FIKEDREN-521392 format. One record per residue (C-alpha): x, y, z; residue in three letters; residue number from 1. Coordinates in nm, 4 decimals. Each point is the difference from the previous one (the first is absolute). Example, Ala and Ser with C-alpha at 12.3 -4.5 7.8 and 13.67 -1.06 7.14 Angstrom:
2
{vexfi {1.2300; -0.4500; 0.7800}; 'ALA'; 1},
{vexfi {0.1370; 0.3440; -0.0660}; 'SER'; 2},
end
This chain:
127
{vexfi {-0.1865; -1.2817; -1.3826}; 'MET'; 1},
{vexfi {0.3417; 0.1457; -0.0836}; 'SER'; 2},
{vexfi {0.3208; -0.1401; 0.1422}; 'ALA'; 3},
{vexfi {0.1350; 0.1773; 0.3061}; 'SER'; 4},
{vexfi {0.3174; 0.2044; -0.0404}; 'PRO'; 5},
{vexfi {0.3199; -0.1930; 0.0617}; 'ASP'; 6},
{vexfi {0.1960; 0.0298; 0.3232}; 'PHE'; 7},
{vexfi {0.2689; 0.2287; -0.1468}; 'ASP'; 8},
{vexfi {-0.2599; 0.2473; -0.1264}; 'THR'; 9},
{vexfi {-0.1794; 0.0047; 0.3353}; 'GLN'; 10},
{vexfi {0.3259; 0.0413; 0.1917}; 'ALA'; 11},
{vexfi {0.1151; 0.2869; -0.2237}; 'ALA'; 12},
{vexfi {-0.3348; 0.1753; 0.0351}; 'TRP'; 13},
{vexfi {0.0053; -0.0385; 0.3787}; 'LEU'; 14},
{vexfi {0.3584; 0.1371; 0.0227}; 'ARG'; 15},
{vexfi {-0.1031; 0.3015; -0.2068}; 'ARG'; 16},
{vexfi {-0.3136; 0.0518; 0.2097}; 'PHE'; 17},
{vexfi {0.1826; -0.0136; 0.3339}; 'THR'; 18},
{vexfi {0.2802; 0.2329; -0.1192}; 'ALA'; 19},
{vexfi {-0.2380; 0.2943; 0.0407}; 'ASP'; 20},
{vexfi {-0.2879; -0.1591; 0.1893}; 'ALA'; 21},
{vexfi {-0.1881; 0.3197; 0.0860}; 'GLU'; 22},
{vexfi {-0.0331; 0.1471; -0.3478}; 'SER'; 23},
{vexfi {-0.0595; -0.3416; -0.1569}; 'ASN'; 24},
{vexfi {-0.2685; -0.0798; 0.2582}; 'LEU'; 25},
{vexfi {-0.1694; 0.3315; -0.0825}; 'ASN'; 26},
{vexfi {0.0015; -0.0745; -0.3732}; 'ALA'; 27},
{vexfi {-0.1107; -0.3611; 0.0513}; 'PHE'; 28},
{vexfi {-0.2803; 0.0965; 0.2406}; 'ALA'; 29},
{vexfi {-0.1383; 0.2673; -0.2306}; 'LEU'; 30},
{vexfi {0.0080; -0.2354; -0.2990}; 'ARG'; 31},
{vexfi {-0.1774; -0.2736; 0.1956}; 'LEU'; 32},
{vexfi {-0.2612; 0.2427; 0.1317}; 'ARG'; 33},
{vexfi {-0.0625; 0.1252; -0.3532}; 'GLU'; 34},
{vexfi {-0.0410; -0.3562; -0.1310}; 'ALA'; 35},
{vexfi {-0.2082; -0.1348; 0.2915}; 'MET'; 36},
{vexfi {-0.1425; 0.2942; 0.1979}; 'PRO'; 37},
{vexfi {-0.2489; -0.2110; 0.1933}; 'ASP'; 38},
{vexfi {0.2649; -0.2499; 0.1143}; 'ARG'; 39},
{vexfi {0.2934; 0.2239; 0.0997}; 'VAL'; 40},
{vexfi {0.0393; 0.1954; 0.3232}; 'THR'; 41},
{vexfi {0.2907; 0.2369; 0.0462}; 'LEU'; 42},
{vexfi {0.1544; 0.0025; 0.3469}; 'LEU'; 43},
{vexfi {0.1237; 0.3444; 0.1002}; 'GLU'; 44},
{vexfi {0.1700; 0.1497; 0.3019}; 'SER'; 45},
{vexfi {-0.0012; 0.3627; 0.1040}; 'LYS'; 46},
{vexfi {0.2361; 0.1409; 0.2578}; 'GLY'; 47},
{vexfi {-0.1178; 0.2379; 0.2678}; 'LEU'; 48},
{vexfi {0.1171; 0.3150; -0.1822}; 'PHE'; 49},
{vexfi {-0.0008; -0.1354; -0.3559}; 'ALA'; 50},
{vexfi {-0.2146; 0.1740; -0.2567}; 'ARG'; 51},
{vexfi {-0.0298; -0.3009; -0.2265}; 'LYS'; 52},
{vexfi {-0.0419; -0.3721; 0.0687}; 'ALA'; 53},
{vexfi {0.2722; -0.2361; -0.1180}; 'THR'; 54},
{vexfi {-0.0798; -0.3271; -0.1727}; 'LEU'; 55},
{vexfi {0.1354; -0.2840; 0.2137}; 'VAL'; 56},
{vexfi {-0.1724; -0.2948; -0.1625}; 'GLY'; 57},
{vexfi {-0.2939; -0.1446; -0.1818}; 'LEU'; 58},
{vexfi {-0.2514; -0.2791; 0.0371}; 'ALA'; 59},
{vexfi {-0.1594; -0.1906; -0.2876}; 'VAL'; 60},
{vexfi {-0.3183; -0.1961; 0.0676}; 'ARG'; 61},
{vexfi {-0.0379; -0.3056; -0.2261}; 'MET'; 62},
{vexfi {-0.2965; -0.2207; 0.0983}; 'ASP'; 63},
{vexfi {0.0932; -0.1422; 0.3407}; 'GLU'; 64},
{vexfi {0.3617; 0.1185; -0.0026}; 'HIS'; 65},
{vexfi {0.1364; 0.3414; 0.0933}; 'VAL'; 66},
{vexfi {0.3494; 0.0714; -0.1333}; 'TYR'; 67},
{vexfi {0.1801; 0.2690; 0.2020}; 'ALA'; 68},
{vexfi {0.3301; 0.1597; -0.0975}; 'LEU'; 69},
{vexfi {0.1640; 0.2542; 0.2302}; 'LYS'; 70},
{vexfi {0.3256; 0.1827; 0.0411}; 'ILE'; 71},
{vexfi {0.1483; -0.0435; 0.3457}; 'ASP'; 72},
{vexfi {0.3260; 0.1892; 0.0631}; 'HIS'; 73},
{vexfi {0.0772; 0.0012; -0.3731}; 'GLY'; 74},
{vexfi {-0.0672; -0.3716; -0.0488}; 'ARG'; 75},
{vexfi {-0.2962; -0.1647; -0.1691}; 'LEU'; 76},
{vexfi {-0.2202; -0.2108; 0.2254}; 'LYS'; 77},
{vexfi {-0.2609; -0.2199; -0.1640}; 'ALA'; 78},
{vexfi {-0.2876; -0.1995; 0.1452}; 'SER'; 79},
{vexfi {-0.2980; -0.1955; -0.1210}; 'ILE'; 80},
{vexfi {-0.3078; -0.0278; 0.2199}; 'ALA'; 81},
{vexfi {-0.2954; -0.2335; -0.0377}; 'MET'; 82},
{vexfi {-0.3209; 0.1850; 0.0695}; 'GLU'; 83},
{vexfi {-0.3540; -0.1398; 0.0015}; 'VAL'; 84},
{vexfi {-0.3027; 0.2281; 0.0454}; 'ARG'; 85},
{vexfi {0.2153; 0.2798; 0.1370}; 'GLY'; 86},
{vexfi {0.1770; -0.2198; 0.2566}; 'ILE'; 87},
{vexfi {0.3728; -0.0609; -0.0401}; 'THR'; 88},
{vexfi {0.0656; -0.3689; 0.0626}; 'LEU'; 89},
{vexfi {0.3774; 0.0098; -0.0388}; 'ASN'; 90},
{vexfi {0.2792; 0.2185; -0.1291}; 'THR'; 91},
{vexfi {0.3370; -0.1229; -0.1174}; 'ARG'; 92},
{vexfi {0.3118; 0.1976; -0.0761}; 'GLU'; 93},
{vexfi {0.1486; -0.0907; -0.3385}; 'VAL'; 94},
{vexfi {0.3009; 0.0960; -0.2053}; 'ASP'; 95},
{vexfi {-0.0842; 0.2995; -0.2249}; 'PRO'; 96},
{vexfi {0.0875; -0.2084; -0.3086}; 'GLY'; 97},
{vexfi {-0.2543; -0.2632; 0.1038}; 'THR'; 98},
{vexfi {-0.2523; 0.2756; 0.0697}; 'TRP'; 99},
{vexfi {0.0334; 0.1446; -0.3501}; 'PHE'; 100},
{vexfi {-0.0201; -0.3452; -0.1625}; 'ALA'; 101},
{vexfi {-0.3130; -0.1013; 0.1933}; 'GLN'; 102},
{vexfi {-0.1709; 0.3339; -0.0636}; 'LEU'; 103},
{vexfi {0.0750; -0.0379; -0.3718}; 'ALA'; 104},
{vexfi {-0.1611; -0.3464; 0.0033}; 'GLN'; 105},
{vexfi {-0.3093; 0.1323; 0.1802}; 'GLU'; 106},
{vexfi {-0.0443; 0.2921; -0.2396}; 'THR'; 107},
{vexfi {0.0459; -0.2346; -0.2985}; 'GLU'; 108},
{vexfi {-0.2739; -0.2257; 0.1400}; 'LYS'; 109},
{vexfi {-0.2333; 0.2956; 0.0555}; 'ALA'; 110},
{vexfi {0.0660; 0.1278; -0.3534}; 'SER'; 111},
{vexfi {-0.0720; -0.3412; -0.1527}; 'ALA'; 112},
{vexfi {-0.3273; -0.0192; 0.1936}; 'HIS'; 113},
{vexfi {-0.1015; 0.3495; -0.1161}; 'ALA'; 114},
{vexfi {0.0802; -0.0913; -0.3647}; 'ARG'; 115},
{vexfi {-0.2068; -0.3186; 0.0278}; 'SER'; 116},
{vexfi {-0.2928; 0.1907; 0.1493}; 'LEU'; 117},
{vexfi {0.0210; 0.2642; -0.2724}; 'SER'; 118},
{vexfi {0.0006; -0.2678; -0.2716}; 'GLN'; 119},
{vexfi {-0.3039; -0.1715; 0.1575}; 'SER'; 120},
{vexfi {-0.1930; 0.3264; 0.0106}; 'ILE'; 121},
{vexfi {0.0923; 0.0803; -0.3602}; 'SER'; 122},
{vexfi {-0.1093; -0.3465; -0.1143}; 'ALA'; 123},
{vexfi {-0.3288; 0.0347; 0.1866}; 'PHE'; 124},
{vexfi {-0.0677; 0.3447; -0.1495}; 'MET'; 125},
{vexfi {0.0804; -0.1256; -0.3541}; 'ALA'; 126},
{vexfi {-0.2516; -0.2876; 0.0154}; 'SER'; 127},
end
């Protein structure tokens, strides 16, 4: 597993992200949905007379955790929920920096598992 980015790098990235939260959330959400379409849900809001829905957040489902990131009055709000068999057991609000770090750890774990599974299948097929 690779080392996590240092605090300064994470802080700089978070400052840049929050400087223009709406456009960065759009770009981030689309990139995540492209990478993990079955795990990402885009949260949209549509005003009464609006023609087009506006992206207000996203949710990423990783095993029993659901990572939600939303924009509320121009500020990022992050939460992590524990969900088992479709039932949410608890939800905790976290700092957006913590949210990004924990999501990165979860995706790294999922990627390592997928690589291991792929290697096992390849080894089985070769024998």
